[in-house]
Backbone as ProteinMPNN parsed JSONL, in Angstrom:
{"seq_chain_A": "MSKKTTAKRVAWQKKQEEHGKNIVKWIFGGLIVLAIVYLFWAVSMMS", "coords_chain_A": {"N_chain_A": [[-65.139, 132.795, -77.516], [-63.135, 129.94, -77.838], [-63.576, 126.601, -76.566], [-61.227, 125.265, -76.044], [-59.342, 127.318, -75.673], [-60.447, 128.542, -73.427], [-60.198, 126.479, -71.558], [-57.421, 126.273, -71.407], [-56.832, 128.774, -70.332], [-58.079, 128.64, -67.81], [-56.598, 126.545, -66.646], [-54.085, 127.761, -66.617], [-54.557, 129.92, -64.886], [-55.044, 128.533, -62.512], [-52.557, 127.319, -62.116], [-50.957, 129.619, -61.783], [-52.075, 130.641, -59.44], [-51.413, 128.658, -57.545], [-48.636, 128.846, -57.666], [-48.283, 131.457, -56.753], [-49.195, 131.217, -54.101], [-47.212, 129.558, -53.11], [-44.977, 131.23, -53.29], [-45.708, 133.211, -51.43], [-45.668, 131.7, -49.077], [-42.903, 131.124, -48.901], [-41.888, 133.72, -48.582], [-43.012, 134.518, -46.093], [-41.878, 132.538, -44.496], [-39.152, 133.195, -44.723], [-39.19, 135.719, -43.49], [-39.866, 134.992, -40.877], [-37.617, 133.482, -40.17], [-35.653, 135.502, -40.297], [-36.605, 137.125, -38.226], [-36.168, 135.477, -36.017], [-33.37, 135.26, -36.08], [-32.708, 137.939, -35.634], [-33.767, 138.212, -33.063], [-32.071, 136.505, -31.547], [-29.676, 137.908, -31.97], [-30.261, 140.384, -30.748], [-30.635, 139.576, -28.083], [-28.094, 138.597, -27.524], [-26.623, 140.926, -27.619], [-27.482, 142.286, -25.391], [-26.503, 140.889, -23.246]], "CA_chain_A": [[-63.882, 132.137, -77.233], [-63.279, 128.502, -77.977], [-63.474, 125.828, -75.318], [-59.816, 124.943, -75.827], [-58.709, 128.512, -75.121], [-60.979, 128.718, -72.081], [-59.6, 125.449, -70.708], [-56.028, 126.666, -71.191], [-56.818, 129.932, -69.438], [-58.423, 128.164, -66.463], [-55.443, 125.795, -66.156], [-53.018, 128.721, -66.357], [-54.91, 130.66, -63.677], [-54.855, 127.64, -61.372], [-51.11, 127.184, -61.934], [-50.476, 130.88, -61.252], [-52.541, 130.755, -58.057], [-50.594, 127.764, -56.731], [-47.286, 129.425, -57.635], [-48.367, 132.626, -55.885], [-49.288, 130.76, -52.714], [-45.892, 129.042, -52.762], [-44.119, 132.401, -53.094], [-46.103, 133.838, -50.172], [-45.153, 130.843, -47.998], [-41.452, 131.332, -48.809], [-41.641, 135.058, -48.045], [-43.301, 134.498, -44.664], [-40.859, 131.7, -43.872], [-37.939, 133.995, -44.645], [-39.383, 136.754, -42.473], [-39.809, 134.344, -39.564], [-36.202, 133.156, -39.921], [-34.971, 136.764, -40.0], [-37.031, 137.568, -36.899], [-35.478, 134.638, -35.031], [-31.962, 135.676, -36.083], [-32.664, 139.241, -34.968], [-34.019, 137.971, -31.647], [-30.824, 136.009, -30.965], [-28.708, 138.998, -32.015], [-30.631, 141.375, -29.733], [-30.379, 138.994, -26.768], [-26.645, 138.509, -27.324], [-26.108, 142.282, -27.391], [-27.861, 142.724, -24.045], [-25.758, 140.176, -22.205]], "C_chain_A": [[-64.092, 130.622, -77.293], [-63.095, 127.81, -76.631], [-62.026, 125.5, -74.992], [-59.081, 126.119, -75.174], [-59.163, 128.744, -73.684], [-60.356, 127.709, -71.123], [-58.141, 125.784, -70.396], [-55.937, 127.822, -70.199], [-57.116, 129.515, -68.004], [-57.245, 127.398, -65.864], [-54.299, 126.738, -65.799], [-53.293, 129.507, -65.083], [-54.705, 129.808, -62.429], [-53.365, 127.484, -61.065], [-50.531, 128.45, -61.314], [-50.866, 131.047, -59.782], [-51.691, 129.886, -57.131], [-49.171, 128.319, -56.592], [-47.255, 130.634, -56.696], [-48.429, 132.243, -54.418], [-47.934, 130.243, -52.231], [-44.925, 130.194, -52.473], [-44.424, 133.064, -51.755], [-45.585, 133.022, -48.988], [-43.656, 131.044, -47.811], [-41.124, 132.692, -48.208], [-41.885, 135.076, -46.539], [-42.289, 133.641, -43.91], [-39.553, 132.461, -43.698], [-38.037, 135.08, -43.589], [-39.31, 136.172, -41.066], [-38.366, 134.008, -39.205], [-35.426, 134.427, -39.564], [-35.345, 137.285, -38.617], [-36.323, 136.769, -35.809], [-34.006, 135.023, -34.938], [-31.813, 137.018, -35.358], [-32.872, 139.091, -33.466], [-32.747, 137.488, -30.954], [-29.75, 137.108, -30.93], [-28.991, 140.016, -30.909], [-30.342, 140.85, -28.331], [-28.876, 138.935, -26.501], [-26.03, 139.889, -27.081], [-26.4, 142.755, -25.974], [-27.022, 142.052, -22.967], [-24.263, 140.392, -22.284]], "O_chain_A": [[-65.116, 130.107, -76.845], [-62.53, 128.372, -75.693], [-61.635, 125.459, -73.826], [-58.299, 125.934, -74.242], [-58.357, 129.1, -72.823], [-60.022, 128.057, -69.991], [-57.681, 125.603, -69.269], [-55.065, 127.837, -69.33], [-56.465, 129.995, -67.077], [-56.927, 127.584, -64.69], [-53.619, 126.538, -64.792], [-52.384, 129.741, -64.286], [-54.243, 130.308, -61.403], [-52.957, 127.512, -59.904], [-49.698, 128.367, -60.411], [-50.075, 131.539, -58.978], [-51.294, 130.329, -56.053], [-48.581, 128.261, -55.513], [-46.304, 130.807, -55.933], [-47.783, 132.875, -53.581], [-47.555, 130.463, -51.08], [-44.148, 130.134, -51.521], [-43.507, 133.438, -51.024], [-45.115, 133.591, -48.003], [-43.184, 131.126, -46.677], [-40.189, 132.812, -47.416], [-41.058, 135.59, -45.785], [-41.888, 133.991, -42.8], [-38.919, 132.381, -42.646], [-37.071, 135.336, -42.869], [-38.751, 136.795, -40.164], [-37.939, 134.223, -38.07], [-34.628, 134.421, -38.627], [-34.496, 137.827, -37.91], [-35.922, 137.33, -34.79], [-33.454, 135.104, -33.841], [-30.892, 137.199, -34.561], [-32.218, 139.776, -32.68], [-32.383, 138.0, -29.895], [-29.003, 137.214, -29.957], [-28.075, 140.459, -30.217], [-29.856, 141.595, -27.48], [-28.433, 139.193, -25.382], [-25.011, 139.995, -26.398], [-25.638, 143.546, -25.417], [-26.854, 142.608, -21.882], [-23.517, 139.85, -21.469]]}, "name": "protein", "num_of_chains": 1, "seq": "MSKKTTAKRVAWQKKQEEHGKNIVKWIFGGLIVLAIVYLFWAVSMMS"}
């Protein structure tokens, strides 16, 4: 494999890894927000 192709592949893998980490952060953030909304809903139902 040529050096140019290898360099492109390494750059692409790094970009994909960063994108994946960003997606995971958004998913966990969304889950936390949903948990907080559910908490407020559950407390309001009890009172």
